SEKENU-39133 format. One line per 4 residues: number of its first residue (from 1); their letters; for each residue z, y, x of N, C-alpha, C, O. Coordinates in nm, 3 decimals, decimal comma. Each point is the difference from the previous one (the first is absolute). Example, Ala and Ser with C-alpha at 12.3 -4.5 7.8 and 13.67 -1.06 7.14 Angstrom:
2
1) AS) 0,780 -0,569 1,319 0,000 0,119 -0,089 0,000 0,120 0,090 0,066 -0,002 0,104  -0,138 0,107 -0,139 0,006 0,119 0,082 0,073 0,109 -0,077 0,017 0,111 0,051
This chain:
47
1) DMEF) 0,894 0,043 -2,158 -0,129 -0,035 0,053 0,005 -0,130 0,081 -0,091 -0,082 -0,010  0,196 0,064 0,089 0,009 -0,121 0,083 0,012 -0,125 -0,085 -0,055 -0,104 0,035  0,125 0,111 -0,147 0,013 -0,117 -0,088 -0,138 -0,045 -0,048 -0,028 -0,119 -0,006  -0,057 0,213 -0,029 -0,135 -0,031 -0,045 -0,082 -0,060 0,115 -0,068 -0,101 -0,018
5) LECI) 0,075 0,162 0,136 -0,078 -0,048 0,115 0,046 -0,137 0,047 -0,081 -0,079 0,047  0,211 0,050 -0,058 0,053 -0,130 0,042 -0,049 -0,114 -0,090 0,000 -0,115 0,044  -0,040 0,144 -0,166 -0,047 -0,103 -0,093 -0,143 -0,043 0,027 -0,044 -0,104 -0,050  -0,028 0,180 0,128 -0,141 -0,030 0,028 -0,008 -0,099 0,116 0,070 0,017 0,100
9) GWES) -0,155 -0,118 -0,112 -0,026 -0,092 0,110 -0,114 0,053 0,085 -0,117 -0,030 -0,026  0,149 0,109 0,125 -0,101 0,065 0,084 -0,070 -0,102 0,089 0,065 -0,087 0,057  -0,198 0,097 -0,045 -0,075 -0,084 0,094 0,028 0,046 0,143 0,019 -0,083 0,089  -0,017 0,212 -0,069 0,036 0,057 0,130 0,048 0,142 -0,020 -0,029 0,064 -0,102
13) IIID) 0,102 -0,014 0,201 0,048 0,137 -0,002 -0,037 0,061 0,135 0,034 -0,054 0,105  -0,104 0,167 -0,110 -0,041 0,069 0,122 0,061 0,139 -0,002 -0,021 0,077 -0,093  0,096 -0,045 0,197 0,069 0,128 0,011 -0,055 0,074 0,121 0,003 -0,053 0,112  -0,052 0,174 -0,132 -0,053 0,082 0,108 0,106 0,100 0,046 0,093 0,032 -0,074
17) QCHT) -0,106 0,015 0,195 0,088 0,102 0,058 0,145 -0,047 0,010 0,092 0,076 -0,033  -0,071 -0,198 0,076 0,135 -0,056 0,008 0,083 0,057 0,113 0,121 -0,026 0,007  -0,181 0,102 0,080 0,072 0,054 0,114 0,080 0,126 -0,036 0,080 0,046 0,081  -0,099 0,009 -0,199 0,069 0,123 -0,035 0,147 -0,026 -0,030 0,037 -0,109 -0,045
21) SKMS) 0,045 0,207 0,071 0,145 -0,015 -0,020 0,034 -0,019 -0,148 0,103 -0,060 -0,031  -0,185 0,107 -0,059 0,025 -0,015 -0,143 -0,009 -0,146 -0,045 0,064 -0,038 -0,099  -0,141 -0,043 0,169 -0,022 -0,139 -0,041 0,122 -0,088 0,020 0,015 -0,100 -0,070  0,072 0,134 0,162 0,114 -0,088 0,029 0,088 -0,023 -0,122 0,056 -0,109 -0,016
25) KHFE) -0,044 0,207 -0,070 0,084 -0,018 -0,120 -0,071 -0,082 -0,108 0,065 -0,042 -0,096  -0,195 0,018 0,110 -0,075 -0,075 -0,100 -0,022 -0,147 0,038 -0,044 -0,078 -0,085  0,074 0,039 0,208 -0,030 -0,136 0,044 0,074 -0,106 -0,083 -0,059 -0,104 -0,030  0,182 0,127 -0,007 0,074 -0,099 -0,079 -0,064 -0,016 -0,138 -0,006 -0,111 -0,053
29) KIRR) -0,040 0,218 -0,005 -0,069 -0,008 -0,130 -0,131 -0,077 0,013 -0,034 -0,079 -0,087  -0,038 0,102 0,195 -0,126 -0,071 0,023 0,026 -0,150 0,015 -0,077 -0,081 -0,049  0,185 0,046 0,116 0,035 -0,141 0,020 0,030 -0,070 -0,131 -0,020 -0,121 -0,011  0,070 0,193 -0,089 0,035 -0,060 -0,128 -0,121 -0,033 -0,086 0,012 -0,076 -0,096
33) LNTD) -0,128 0,131 0,128 -0,120 -0,026 -0,080 -0,048 -0,142 0,023 0,003 -0,051 0,112  -0,049 -0,013 -0,219 -0,038 -0,141 0,000 -0,140 -0,018 0,058 -0,100 0,019 -0,070  0,092 -0,057 0,198 -0,128 -0,025 0,066 0,022 -0,092 0,120 0,110 -0,009 0,055  -0,217 -0,058 -0,015 0,006 -0,083 0,121 -0,058 0,073 0,120 0,014 -0,047 0,113
37) FRLL) -0,079 0,161 -0,135 -0,068 0,070 0,109 0,029 0,149 -0,006 -0,025 0,065 -0,102  0,078 -0,012 0,211 0,021 0,144 0,014 -0,067 0,045 0,129 0,017 -0,062 0,105  -0,094 0,169 -0,114 -0,065 0,057 0,117 0,048 0,143 0,014 -0,021 0,083 -0,089  0,086 -0,054 0,201 0,050 0,134 0,027 -0,088 0,063 0,107 -0,013 -0,054 0,109
41) LFNG) -0,047 0,167 -0,141 -0,092 0,067 0,092 0,069 0,116 0,070 0,069 0,081 -0,063  -0,089 -0,074 0,193 0,058 0,106 0,081 -0,112 0,084 0,059 -0,106 -0,053 0,033  0,129 0,180 -0,020 -0,098 0,091 0,058 0,060 0,056 0,128 0,104 0,066 -0,003  -0,168 -0,090 0,112 0,049 0,054 0,126 -0,007 -0,104 0,109 -0,047 -0,112 -0,021
45) QIK) 0,093 0,150 0,138 -0,004 -0,088 0,115 0,112 -0,102 -0,004 0,112 0,030 -0,039  -0,145 -0,151 0,080 0,101 -0,104 0,017 0,034 -0,004 0,147 -0,088 -0,019 0,084  0,215 0,037 -0,052 0,042 0,003 0,141 0,073 -0,126 0,036 0,043 -0,016 0,115
């Protein structure tokens, strides 16, 4: 699946719920996607 997604020239990538512990293992894969803009959304208080 990642090989297919890496071939796409994404205009932007928006990821919701980035604060969850499950997301940490996916960040490197997200970085490999071809885009100039990434928006990571967090839910909760910023301290």
